[in-house]
Structure formats: structure tokens, C-alpha cells
C-alpha positions in Angstrom: 34.3 -22.4 1.4 37.5 -20.8 0.3 38.5 -17.3 1.5 37.1 -14.6 -0.7 38.7 -11.4 -1.9 35.9 -8.9 -1.9 35.6 -5.9 -4.2 36.8 -2.6 -2.7 34.2 -0.6 -0.9 35.6 2.8 -0.1 34.5 4.6 3.1 33.5 8.2 3.5 33.5 10.6 6.5 29.7 11.0 6.9 28.5 11.5 10.5 24.9 12.4 11.4 23.9 13.5 14.8 20.7 12.2 16.3 19.5 13.6 19.6 23.1 14.4 20.5 24.5 11.0 19.4 26.9 11.0 16.5 26.4 8.1 14.1 28.8 7.3 11.2 27.5 6.2 7.8 30.7 5.3 6.0 28.9 3.8 2.9 26.4 6.6 2.3 27.7 6.9 -1.3 26.0 3.6 -2.1 22.6 5.2 -1.8 23.2 6.9 -5.1 22.0 4.0 -7.3 22.7 5.8 -10.5 26.3 6.9 -9.9 29.0 5.3 -12.1 30.8 4.2 -8.9 27.8 2.4 -7.5 27.1 0.7 -10.8 30.7 -0.5 -10.9 30.5 -1.7 -7.3 27.3 -3.7 -8.2 29.0 -5.3 -11.2 32.0 -6.2 -9.1 30.0 -7.7 -6.3 27.8 -9.7 -8.7 31.0 -11.0 -10.5 32.5 -12.1 -7.2 29.3 -13.8 -5.9 28.4 -15.3 -9.3 31.8 -16.9 -9.7 31.5 -18.6 -6.3 27.8 -19.6 -6.6 28.2 -21.1 -10.1 31.2 -23.2 -8.9 29.3 -24.8 -6.0 29.0 -28.6 -6.5 25.3 -28.8 -5.9 24.3 -25.8 -8.0 23.6 -27.4 -11.3 21.7 -30.3 -9.9 19.6 -28.1 -7.7 18.5 -26.0 -10.6 17.5 -29.1 -12.6 15.5 -30.4 -9.6 13.8 -27.0 -8.9 13.0 -26.8 -12.6 11.5 -30.3 -12.7 9.4 -29.7 -9.6 8.2 -26.2 -10.7 7.0 -27.6 -14.0 3.4 -28.2 -13.0 0.1 -26.6 -14.0 -1.1 -23.9 -11.6 -4.4 -22.0 -11.6 -5.6 -18.9 -9.9 -9.0 -18.5 -8.2 -11.9 -17.9 -10.6 -14.1 -14.8 -10.3 -17.5 -14.6 -11.9 -18.7 -11.4 -13.7 -21.8 -11.3 -15.9 -21.9 -14.7 -17.7 -18.2 -15.2 -17.6 -15.5 -16.7 -15.4 -12.0 -15.3 -15.2 -8.9 -17.1 -13.9 -5.2 -17.4 -14.4 -3.1 -20.4 -15.5 0.6 -21.1 -15.7 1.5 -24.2 -17.6 4.5 -24.8 -15.3 7.6 -22.8 -16.4 6.0 -19.8 -17.9 7.5 -16.6 -16.5 4.1 -15.1 -15.9 0.7 -16.6 -15.4 -1.8 -16.1 -18.3 -5.3 -14.7 -17.8 -8.1 -16.7 -19.3 -11.9 -16.2 -19.7 -14.6 -18.8 -20.1 -18.3 -18.6 -20.7 -19.0 -21.2 -18.1 -16.9 -23.3 -15.6 -16.8 -26.3 -17.9 -16.4 -24.3 -21.2 -13.2 -24.2 -23.1 -11.3 -21.1 -21.9 -9.6 -18.6 -24.2 -6.6 -16.5 -23.5 -7.6 -13.0 -22.5 -4.2 -11.5 -21.5 -0.7 -13.1 -21.8 1.9 -11.0 -19.9 4.6 -13.2 -21.4 4.0 -11.4 -24.7 4.7 -8.0 -23.2 8.5 -8.6 -22.8 11.1 -11.0 -24.1 12.5 -11.9 -20.7 9.3 -12.0 -18.6 10.0 -8.9 -16.6 6.7 -7.2 -17.4 4.1 -8.6 -15.0 0.4 -8.2 -14.4 0.1 -6.1 -11.2 -3.6 -5.7 -10.8 -6.9 -6.4 -12.6 -10.6 -5.6 -12.2 -13.5 -6.8 -14.3 -16.6 -4.7 -14.9 -19.9 -5.9 -13.5 -21.2 -7.2 -16.9 -17.9 -9.0 -17.6 -17.3 -7.1 -20.8 -14.3 -4.9 -19.8 -11.0 -5.7 -18.0 -9.0 -2.9 -16.3 -5.5 -4.3 -15.8 -2.2 -2.8 -14.7 1.3 -3.8 -15.6 4.6 -3.4 -13.7 8.0 -3.3 -15.3 11.1 -5.0 -13.8 9.4 -5.5 -10.4 8.7 -1.9 -9.7 5.7 -0.9 -7.6 4.7 1.7 -10.3 1.6 0.5 -12.2 0.4 1.4 -15.7 -3.3 0.8 -16.3 -5.0 -0.3 -19.5 -8.5 -1.4 -20.5 -9.2 -4.5 -22.6 -12.4 -5.4 -24.4 -13.2 -8.9 -23.2 -15.1 -9.9 -26.2 -12.6 -8.9 -28.8 -9.4 -9.3 -26.7 -8.3 -5.9 -27.9 -7.1 -2.9 -25.8 -8.9 0.4 -25.8 -6.9 3.6 -26.1 -7.2 4.3 -22.3 -3.8 4.5 -20.5 -3.1 5.6 -16.9 0.4 6.2 -15.5 2.1 6.8 -12.1 -0.4 4.7 -10.2 0.9 2.9 -7.2 -0.6 0.8 -4.3 -3.9 0.9 -6.1 -6.7 -1.3 -7.4 -9.4 -0.3 -9.9 -13.1 -0.2 -8.9 -15.7 0.0 -11.7 -18.8 2.1 -11.7 -21.9 -0.1 -11.9 -22.6 0.8 -15.5 -19.0 0.1 -16.6 -18.5 3.7 -17.9 -15.3 4.2 -15.8 -13.4 3.2 -12.7 -11.7 4.7 -9.6 -8.0 4.4 -9.0 -5.3 6.0 -6.9 -2.0 7.6 -8.0 0.8 10.0 -7.1 2.1 13.0 -9.0 4.6 12.1 -11.7 8.1 11.9 -10.1 10.9 14.1 -11.1 13.3 12.7 -13.7 15.6 10.1 -12.3 13.8 9.8 -8.9 11.1 7.2 -9.8 12.8 4.3 -7.9 14.0 6.2 -4.9 12.0 9.4 -4.4 9.6 9.5 -1.4 5.9 9.0 -2.2 3.5 11.4 -0.6 0.0 12.8 -1.4 -1.9 9.8 -2.7 -5.0 10.9 -4.6 -8.2 9.1 -5.8 -9.3 9.8 -9.4 -12.2 8.7 -11.6 -11.3 7.7 -15.1 -14.0 7.7 -17.7 -13.5 5.4 -20.6 -12.4 7.0 -23.9 -10.9 10.0 -22.2 -7.2 10.9 -21.6 -5.7 10.7 -18.2 -5.4 14.4 -18.1 -9.3 14.6 -18.0 -9.6 12.3 -15.0 -11.7 13.7 -12.2 -10.0 14.2 -8.8 -12.4 12.6 -6.4 -10.5 12.8 -3.1 -7.3 14.1 -1.7 -6.0 15.1 1.7 -3.3 17.7 1.4 -3.6 18.1 5.2 -2.5 14.5 5.5 0.2 13.9 2.9 1.1 10.6 4.6 -2.3 9.1 4.0 -2.6 6.3 1.4 -6.1 6.4 -0.2 -8.1 3.6 -1.7 -11.6 3.5 -3.2 -14.2 0.8 -3.8 -17.7 0.8 -5.2 -20.3 -1.1 -3.2 -22.0 -4.1 -4.9 -25.3 -2.1 -5.2 -23.4 0.6 -7.0 -24.7 3.4 -4.7 -21.6 4.2 -2.6 -18.0 4.9 -3.1 -16.2 3.8 0.1 -12.9 5.7 0.6 -10.4 4.1 2.9 -7.5 6.1 4.2 -4.4 4.6 6.0 -1.6 6.5 7.6 1.3 4.5 6.2 1.1 0.9 7.3 -0.8 1.6 10.5 -3.6 -0.8 11.1 -5.9 2.0 12.2 -7.7 3.6 9.3 -10.4 6.1 8.3 -13.6 5.6 6.3 -15.4 8.2 4.1 -18.4 7.9 1.8 -19.6 9.4 -1.4 -23.2 8.8 -2.6 -22.7 8.0 -6.3 -26.5 8.5 -7.0 -25.9 12.2 -6.4 -22.9 13.3 -8.5 -22.6 16.6 -6.8 -22.7 15.1 -3.3 -19.6 15.8 -1.3 -17.5 13.1 0.4 -18.8 12.6 3.9 -17.1 11.4 7.1 -18.1 7.9 8.1 -15.7 6.5 10.6 -13.0 9.2 10.6 -11.6 9.1 14.1 -8.7 6.8 13.2 -9.2 4.9 16.4 -9.2 1.3 15.0 -9.0 -0.9 12.0 -12.2 -1.0 9.8 -12.6 -3.3 6.8 -15.8 -2.9 4.8 -17.3 -6.2 3.5 -20.7 -5.1 2.2 -23.8 -3.1 2.8 -27.6 -3.1 3.0 -28.4 0.4 1.9 -26.9 2.8 4.5 -26.0 -0.1 6.8 -22.4 -1.2 6.4 -20.8 -4.5 7.6 -17.3 -4.0 8.9 -14.6 -6.2 10.4 -13.0 -4.2 13.1 -10.7 -4.6 16.1 -12.4 -1.8 18.0 -13.0 -3.2 21.5 -12.1 -6.6 20.0 -8.3 -7.3 19.6 -9.1 -10.6 17.8 -11.7 -8.7 15.7 -15.5 -8.9 15.2 -18.1 -8.2 12.6 -20.4 -5.2 13.2 -23.2 -3.5 11.3 -23.0 0.3 11.3 -25.6 2.7 9.9 -23.8 5.6 8.2 -26.6 7.9 9.2 -25.8 7.2 12.9 -22.2 5.7 13.1 -21.8 6.2 16.8 -20.3 3.0 18.4 -23.2 2.9 20.8 -25.5 2.3 17.8 -23.5 -0.5 16.3 -24.9 -4.0 16.1 -22.5 -6.9 16.6 -23.1 -9.6 14.0 -20.1 -11.9 14.9 -18.6 -11.2 18.4 -15.0 -11.6 19.1 -14.1 -15.3 19.4 -11.1 -17.3 20.6 -9.8 -17.3 17.0 -8.5 -14.3 15.0 -11.1 -13.1 12.5 -9.3 -12.7 9.2 -12.1 -11.6 7.0 -15.7 -12.0 5.9 -17.8 -12.2 2.7 -21.5 -11.6 2.4 -23.7 -13.9 0.3 -27.4 -13.3 0.4 -28.5 -13.4 4.0 -25.3 -15.2 5.2 -21.8 -14.3 6.0 -18.8 -16.5 5.4 -16.1 -15.8 8.0 -12.5 -16.9 7.9 -10.5 -17.3 11.1 -7.0 -18.3 12.2 -6.6 -20.8 15.0 -2.9 -21.1 15.9 -2.1 -19.9 12.4 -4.4 -22.5 10.8 -7.5 -21.7 8.8 -11.0 -22.2 10.1 -14.0 -21.1 8.0 -17.6 -20.8 9.2 -21.0 -19.8 7.6 -23.3 -17.7 9.8 -26.7 -16.1 9.5 -26.2 -12.4 8.8 -29.1 -11.2 10.9 -28.7 -13.3 14.0 -25.0 -14.3 13.8 -26.1 -17.9 14.3 -23.7 -20.6 13.1 -25.1 -22.4 10.1 -22.1 -24.7 9.5 -18.4 -25.0 9.5 -16.8 -25.3 6.1 -15.0 -28.6 5.9 -11.4 -28.2 4.9 -9.1 -30.9 3.5 -6.8 -30.8 6.5 -4.6 -28.5 8.6 -3.5 -25.7 6.3 -4.5 -22.4 4.8 -7.7 -21.6 3.0 -8.0 -18.3 1.1 -10.6 -16.8 -1.3 -14.3 -17.0 -0.6 -14.9 -13.9 -2.7 -18.0 -13.0 -4.7 -21.0 -10.8 -5.1 -24.0 -10.7 -2.7 -26.2 -12.6 -5.1 -23.8 -15.4 -5.8 -24.7 -19.0 -4.7 -21.2 -20.2 -5.2 -17.7 -19.2 -4.2 -14.2 -20.5 -4.7 -11.3 -21.1 -2.3 -7.7 -22.3 -2.5 -6.3 -24.7 0.1 -2.7 -25.6 0.7 -0.3 -26.9 3.3 3.4 -27.5 3.6 3.0 -30.9 1.9 -0.2 -30.2 -0.2 0.1 -28.1 -3.4 -2.6 -25.5 -3.8 -5.9 -27.0 -4.8 -8.9 -24.9 -5.9 -12.4 -25.7 -4.7 -15.9 -24.6 -5.7 -18.1 -24.2 -2.6 -21.9 -24.5 -3.0 -23.3 -22.0 -0.5 -26.7 -23.5 -0.6 -25.8 -27.2 -0.2 -22.6 -26.6 1.8 -20.6 -28.9 -0.5 -17.0 -28.4 -1.7 -15.9 -29.9 -5.0 -12.4 -29.8 -6.6 -12.2 -27.2 -9.4 -8.5 -27.6 -10.3 -5.9 -29.9 -8.6 -2.2 -29.7 -9.4 0.0 -32.7 -10.1 3.5 -32.2 -8.7 6.2 -34.8 -9.2 6.7 -35.8 -5.5 5.1 -38.1 -2.9 3.6 -36.1 -0.1 3.4 -39.3 2.1 7.2 -39.1 2.5 6.9 -35.9 4.6 5.2 -34.8 7.7 4.3 -31.5 9.4 3.9 -30.7 13.1 3.3 -27.6 15.1 5.3 -26.9 18.2 5.3 -24.1 20.8 8.5 -22.6 21.9 9.2 -20.1 24.7 10.6 -16.6 24.1 12.9 -14.7 26.4 10.0 -13.1 28.3 8.1 -16.4 28.6 5.8 -15.8 25.6 4.7 -18.9 23.8 5.6 -18.8 20.1 4.3 -21.3 17.6 6.4 -22.9 14.9 5.7 -25.3 12.1 8.2 -28.0 11.3 8.1 -30.1 8.1 10.6 -32.8 7.1 11.0 -36.3 5.7 9.5 -39.0 7.9 11.9 -40.9 10.0 14.0 -37.8 11.1 16.4 -38.6 13.9 16.8 -36.0 16.6 20.6 -36.3 16.8 21.5 -32.6 16.6 22.9 -33.0 13.0 20.0 -32.1 10.8 20.3 -29.0 8.6 17.4 -26.6 9.4 16.1 -23.7 7.3 14.3 -21.4 9.8 12.1 -18.8 8.2 10.0 -16.0 9.7 8.7 -12.5 9.1 7.4 -10.9 12.3 5.9 -7.6 11.4 3.2 -5.4 9.8 0.3 -7.6 11.2 1.1 -10.2 8.5 0.4 -13.8 9.4 2.5 -16.7 8.2 0.3 -19.7 7.6 0.9 -23.1 6.0 1.5 -23.1 2.3 3.1 -25.2 -0.4 6.5 -24.2 -1.8 8.6 -26.0 -4.4 11.7 -24.4 -2.9 10.9 -25.7 0.6 10.1 -29.2 -0.9 13.5 -29.2 -2.7 15.2 -28.3 0.6 13.4 -31.2 2.4 14.4 -33.6 -0.3 18.0 -32.8 0.6 17.3 -34.0 4.2 16.6 -30.5 5.5 14.0 -29.5 8.1 11.8 -26.6 7.0 10.8 -24.5 10.0 8.4 -21.5 10.0 8.1 -19.4 13.1 5.0 -17.3 13.9 6.6 -14.3 15.7 5.1 -11.3 17.5 4.6 -8.4 15.1 2.5 -10.7 12.9 -1.3 -11.0 12.9 -1.7 -14.6 14.0 -3.2 -13.6 17.4 -4.7 -10.3 16.7 -4.0 -6.7 17.6 -2.1 -7.3 20.9 0.2 -9.9 19.3 1.0 -7.5 16.5 1.6 -4.4 18.7 3.9 -6.5 21.0 6.4 -6.5 18.1 6.3 -2.9 17.1 8.3 0.3 17.9 9.9 0.1 21.4 8.9 -3.5 21.6 10.4 -4.6 18.3 13.2 -6.5 20.2 10.5 -9.0 21.2 10.4 -10.2 17.5 14.1 -10.9 17.5 13.9 -12.6 20.9 11.1 -14.8 19.6 13.2 -15.9 16.6 16.3 -16.5 18.7 14.1 -18.5 21.1 12.9 -20.7 18.2 16.5 -21.3 17.1 17.5 -22.2 20.7 14.6 -24.6 21.0 15.6 -26.4 17.8 19.0 -26.9 19.2 17.9 -27.9 22.7 15.5 -30.5 21.2 18.3 -32.0 19.1 16.9 -31.1 15.7 20.1 -29.3 14.9 23.1 -27.3 16.1 24.3 -23.8 15.3 26.7 -25.0 12.5 23.7 -26.7 10.8 21.2 -23.8 11.2 20.3 -21.4 8.4 18.0 -18.4 9.0 16.0 -16.6 6.3 13.6 -13.8 5.8 12.6 -11.2 3.2 11.8 -7.5 3.5 10.9 -7.0 7.2 12.1 -10.6 7.5 15.4 -9.4 6.1 15.6 -7.0 9.0 14.8 -9.9 11.3 17.7 -12.0 9.9 20.1 -9.0 10.0 19.2 -8.1 13.6 19.5 -11.7 14.8 22.8 -12.4 13.0 24.4 -9.3 14.5 23.0 -10.0 18.0 23.8 -13.7 18.1 26.4 -14.5 15.4 27.3 -17.6 17.3 23.9 -19.2 16.9 23.7 -19.6 13.2 25.6 -21.2 10.4 24.1 -19.3 7.5 22.2 -16.0 7.3 20.0 -15.1 4.3 18.6 -11.6 4.5 16.5 -10.9 1.4 15.5 -7.4 0.2 15.9 -6.3 3.8 15.3 -3.1 5.7 18.8 -2.9 7.2 19.6 0.8 7.9 17.0 1.7 10.6 18.0 5.3 10.8 17.4 6.2 7.1 14.6 3.8 6.1 12.1 6.7 6.0 14.1 8.7 3.4 13.1 6.5 0.4 9.9 5.7 -1.6 7.3 4.4 0.8 9.7 3.9 3.7 8.2 6.7 5.8 5.1 4.6 6.1 6.8 2.0 8.2 7.2 4.3 11.2 4.0 2.7 12.6 5.9 -0.5 13.0 9.5 0.6 13.5 9.2 4.0 15.2 10.7 7.4 14.0 14.4 8.2 14.2 13.3 11.8 14.9 11.8 10.6 18.2 14.5 10.3 20.9 13.3 7.1 22.6 12.5 5.4 19.3 15.9 6.4 17.8 17.6 4.8 20.8 15.6 1.5 20.2 16.3 1.6 16.4 20.0 2.2 16.8 20.2 -0.7 19.3 19.1 -3.3 16.7 19.8 -1.6 13.3 21.8 -4.3 11.5 23.9 -1.9 9.5 25.0 0.0 12.6 25.6 -3.0 14.8 28.2 -4.8 12.8 31.4 -5.1 14.9 34.8 -5.5 13.2 36.6 -8.8 13.7 33.4 -10.7 14.6 32.9 -14.1 13.0 29.5 -13.8 11.4 27.7 -16.7 9.7 28.1 -17.4 6.1 25.8 -14.8 4.6 24.2 -14.4 1.2 22.4 -11.1 0.9 19.9 -10.9 -2.0 18.3 -7.8 -3.5 17.2 -6.4 -6.8 18.2 -3.2 -8.7 14.6 -2.1 -9.4 13.3 -2.7 -5.8 11.4 0.6 -5.1 9.7 -0.8 -2.0 12.9 -1.5 0.1 15.5 0.3 -1.9 18.6 -1.9 -2.6 20.8 0.7 -0.8 19.9 -1.0 2.4 21.5 -4.3 1.2 24.4 -2.5 -0.6 25.5 -0.7 2.6 25.0 -3.7 4.8 27.1 -5.9 2.5 29.9 -3.4 2.2 30.1 -3.0 6.0 29.7 -6.8 6.7 32.5 -7.7 4.3 34.8 -5.2 6.1 33.7 -6.4 9.6 33.9 -10.1 9.0 36.6 -12.1 10.8 39.4 -12.5 8.2 39.2 -16.3 8.8 35.4 -16.3 8.8 33.0 -17.7 6.1 32.0 -15.8 3.0 29.6 -12.8 3.1 28.3 -12.3 -0.4 25.6 -10.1 -2.1 23.6 -11.2 -5.1 21.9 -8.4 -7.0 19.2 -9.4 -9.4 18.8 -7.1 -12.4 15.4 -6.0 -13.9 13.6 -7.2 -10.8 12.0 -5.6 -7.8 10.8 -6.5 -4.3 9.5 -9.8 -5.4 6.1 -9.4 -7.0 6.0 -10.3 -10.7 9.5 -11.8 -10.7 9.8 -14.2 -13.7 9.8 -17.9 -12.9 13.2 -18.3 -14.6 14.7 -15.8 -12.2 13.1 -17.3 -9.2 14.5 -20.7 -10.0 18.0 -19.4 -10.7 18.0 -17.4 -7.4 16.7 -20.3 -5.4 19.4 -22.7 -6.8 22.1 -20.2 -5.9 20.7 -19.8 -2.3 20.4 -23.5 -1.6 23.8 -24.3 -3.2 25.3 -21.7 -0.9 23.5 -23.0 2.2 24.3 -26.6 1.5 28.0 -25.9 1.1 28.1 -23.7 4.2 26.3 -26.3 6.3 28.4 -29.2 4.9 25.5 -31.0 3.3 25.9 -33.7 0.7 23.6 -33.2 -2.3 20.9 -35.7 -2.8 19.9 -35.1 -6.5 17.6 -36.9 -8.9 
């Protein structure tokens, strides 16, 4: 790649003092996303990166191949309400999936909601939806340009027309209908001050009841906690319609609080249920006052317990499914049975048990080693649906007969590739402290271990989120070019339960970076690749991972791809929902945690004159989850610090897009073509195009 002349990024004399330590922030001005100077800087950076990316030899062919592969019919999991089935479908290249309704599984569906009609460029997306029990009403929310802000509407399913109801300034919320369909519960914040919607901090989440046919101003405040402004609140109505279960989380902590309101007594107050905040509690159903909960209390890999709300003391709990060797991911109740999903070394295992005794009835047969998700439904259902995918198997939908224990294909995609040409294997690497770390490798059969293979190493490592096998057109395109696609399961994730997650948080966050570096070193030692042929990638918390590893070991990687990353670890808590991440990262106001944060903060650990890998930073101007200022400041400082003879360090800023959810298909394909063209040029790859 030729030497790049970067746009000017001026520096300012801003120094903050933390616990007696002065810390410079020379690009603080880029936090003002609306200033004329920042807007001009964004334009200049996009012009610079765009000119280079569009000129790359593989760029056009990659976009054509990505488009061809992406052009296949995809369906979302069906849900059953009243006499109707609801599911989504994308014909291939539609920017947004279309929602359909059918009177039976084999009936001709009709369009219920087409988000593509809400904007000319596909940047208005469906963010959430909830169907009333009788299947006659759809509450749905839309998000514009990728923002987390939701706007709720209600559609009559029979007529396909919207009612007058409209709800604004909802965020991090679903909708849960009253049993009779007269209204629904949702969560929202106060309307933000003008000009602060995409950056202002979000506190004081509240739960409201909206009654159909009334204005939002008439909505009833159901629950708030002004004594805990950092609680996020959610609400769900139980299947029997009796209880409103209120769930409170302090930011992204996995410990939570449960409260109950008896809906049969309108004047009944909200009562404490499990309010100690001592563990994670996920309600999955109830029998009257007895609630079934998945919890990690006294069970790091989780268990299913029955708790009577009239006597919720732990000594009175009944264990339905004890902790096992695998990590319990979730459970669904059907009649007198419980369907439980587990992770075994990041692969799905699903079992049906007797709800009373916990006795195993059968294991649900899966098509192979991969990921199975879904298994939702109501207590009275005799069927459920699940989706199965792997790195070489596109997502296929199955109907599972709970009585007979038989799975049948509901919808199977047809992708223009031959999966028999590829193989996946799971390996176990060793981290710096001796911890075993699993990693999936997928590539074309016949791979030679000669140290010359280009490898795309992806990971996340945080927030108790598990990375499990899944199909990706982008990954397939990479493998067609002769690349190895590697996914590492790092500490900080949820693959091995509570202890695995906590081992990658706060003062132990460095473990996550050590795990990732260990995976890279293993790939090199085993002759899969060498540093010059190794690209690392991750988004959001994974963007932090990439930023930390490229600053700690710039010699180990040929390309770095931090996407929508958390990159300034001393100011992440100042914007939107960033304060909620202190449970994972720690708090800069705490002296010990500040020291740990400063030690790995990517923005603060760039050293002038260092040869950093070829870097393509990606972000979006409407990202109000991880505000783009993280990426702006990191890019400016990286460009200034890069060895003058080093490879390019570019930033690509998408417009009218956010953190990732709801991004139009057309924008996804364009971005992915840019990324792979950049990687291939930096790693010296010859394009293999069709």
C-alpha cells in the first residue's frame, strides 16, 4: 500500500488528573460530533479512506461476490399467537426483512409490515415487536439510522393498518401485552434535551403502561427507582396474565433484581420478590405463585429452580435442573415439561425434562455441531421452532413436535456454495496463565500448514456474551479467497458460566487480551500463518479487544480491524449508556480500576514512531451505543503515532447508521467489500474471484 497523506487533526492542551496522575487528551475536540470542525474532519477522513479503498484491485470483484452470495431467501423464526403465525422473510438483497402473517403454517402468508417502505435508503429498521395473545394486534418499534432510540406503533393485524398510538423516547425495551390486549407495558427515558439525543447519558429508566387509543401523555407510570438512577427496568406479563414481572439490572451487571405486581388487583403495589441483587435471575414461567427461574446463585454454570413468591427464601427453593457440566443458557416451559438449552464447549445441546422431577425425557437431536436458538412458545403449545446453523451450514429453521420428539424442516435456505469444500474444527489453545481457550477454525479442505495462510481472527471477550458457531456470508467469502476464519472464545464471555465471565472483567480484563494474543501465537506456532498474514477483528467490546492487542503487540499482526470500538477507557462512562459498562470495565473514579484501565486503554497507549499494523477503523455517525468519538480520537492519534514508513491507518465512517442493528443490507455489503479488499491488499493476497 502506498504512503498516505492524512487529513490534519489538530491537538489541544487538555489534561485531566486522575488520582494524582495527569493524562493528556489531545483530541478531546472530536467528542463534539456536531461542531463544524468535527464534521469537516469526518468528511476529510472519509474522502481519504474512500479514495484508497475504491482503488484496491479486489474491491469490485469482492462486492460482486458478496452480493451474489447474500442474495438468498432468509426467514426468521415463527411465533404462534391465536390462530396466526408470524415470521420474517428477506428475499435476499432487501435492506430490511419483511414481516409476514399466515393463518396456518402451510397457508399463503401476507405482508404485515415492510420496513423497506419506511425510508428510501433502508435506514429505518424494525427494532422490536410483540403480538397480542389473540394475534390481532402488533406492537412494533422502529429505529432510524441505527440509533438505539425506539418509536412504538400499533398495527391491526386483520386490516394491516396502524392505529393512532405512538410512543417516543423508548430505549432498551420490549413491549408486553396485557392478557386482554387492551394495552402493553414498555420502558423509556425522559425526552433528551435538544441536540443531545445521540450523546447524552441515559439515566432513570421507567416502566409505563400504555392503553390503546390514548396519547402517550396519558400512559401510567408503573415503576421507577429514583433511588437507583442507574437501573435499567424491563417488564413482562406472565402467560397466565396474572403477574407483571419487573426486572431491574444495574447497567450490564449479570446480577439483577426481581419485583412483582399482581395484575388481578389494579391497586396492588409492586412487591419485592428477589431483590437482594446477589445473583442472576431469569424468569421462564410460573404456576400460580411459583416461578421457575434460571439462576447462577450457588451454581456458576446455572440451574433451574422453582421459587414460591410467598416464601422466596433460598432455603425454600426447589431445584428442578441442577447445575451440570455444561452451561445452562435458557429454558422454556411447555405443559409439564421444560426444554433446556446448554453450551458444551460453545456448541449447543438441547434436552427435554420433566418439570416436576427434572428427569430427562430425551435429548433433542441436532443436525450437527453448531448453534441452536429459539424454542420459544406458550405453556399450552405442543410445538416450538428453532434455528440451527454452523460455520458451513446456513441457518435452517425447524419445527419441533414436543409430543413426538420429531424435528422437521420448516424453511431451508439455498446459498450458492458447496459446503463440502470446507471444514471446521475446534482447537484448544493456552493463555499466558495456562488457561485453556477454545477456538473454532474453518477453511477450505486441503489447507497446508506452511505458515503462509491468511487468517482472519475474530473474538469478543466480554459482557457474558458467548460466541457460538454461525453462518456468515462474509466469512464464506473470506474462506473462498483461501483464508482461514478463526473465532476465539475468550474469558469475559459466557461460554463457561459465571467464573469464566468474571475472569475477564475489571482488574482481570487483561486476561481477555492475553487469551487473544495466545490464540494468535498458537496459530503461528502451529504453522497456520505468520504475523504478516494475520488479521484481527472485533466489534464494540471486540473493538476494544483489537485496539488493546494491537497496541500491546503491534509486531504480532498484519492487519487490525477495530469496529465501533470502546477505545477511550477513561471517558467511556460519559456518553449515552457507557456508564453501564463499569461492571465489566471498572470505574475510572476508583484508583485501582483507573490504573488497570489506563494500562490497556487503546487511545492512551499509542506510542509515537511505532510500526502498527495496517488498520481500518470502522464506525457510524449515528452510533449512540458506543459513540463514534471513541473511533475518531483513536484514529487521529494512531495516524500521528504511526511509523512514517508504516502501513496505512484509515477510518471509515458510515453515515445514517448506528452500532450495527438494523443496518441496511446494501451498506453491510459495501462495508464488508471495503474491509476485505483492505485486508487482502495488506496481507498480500491474490484475489480469487468468480
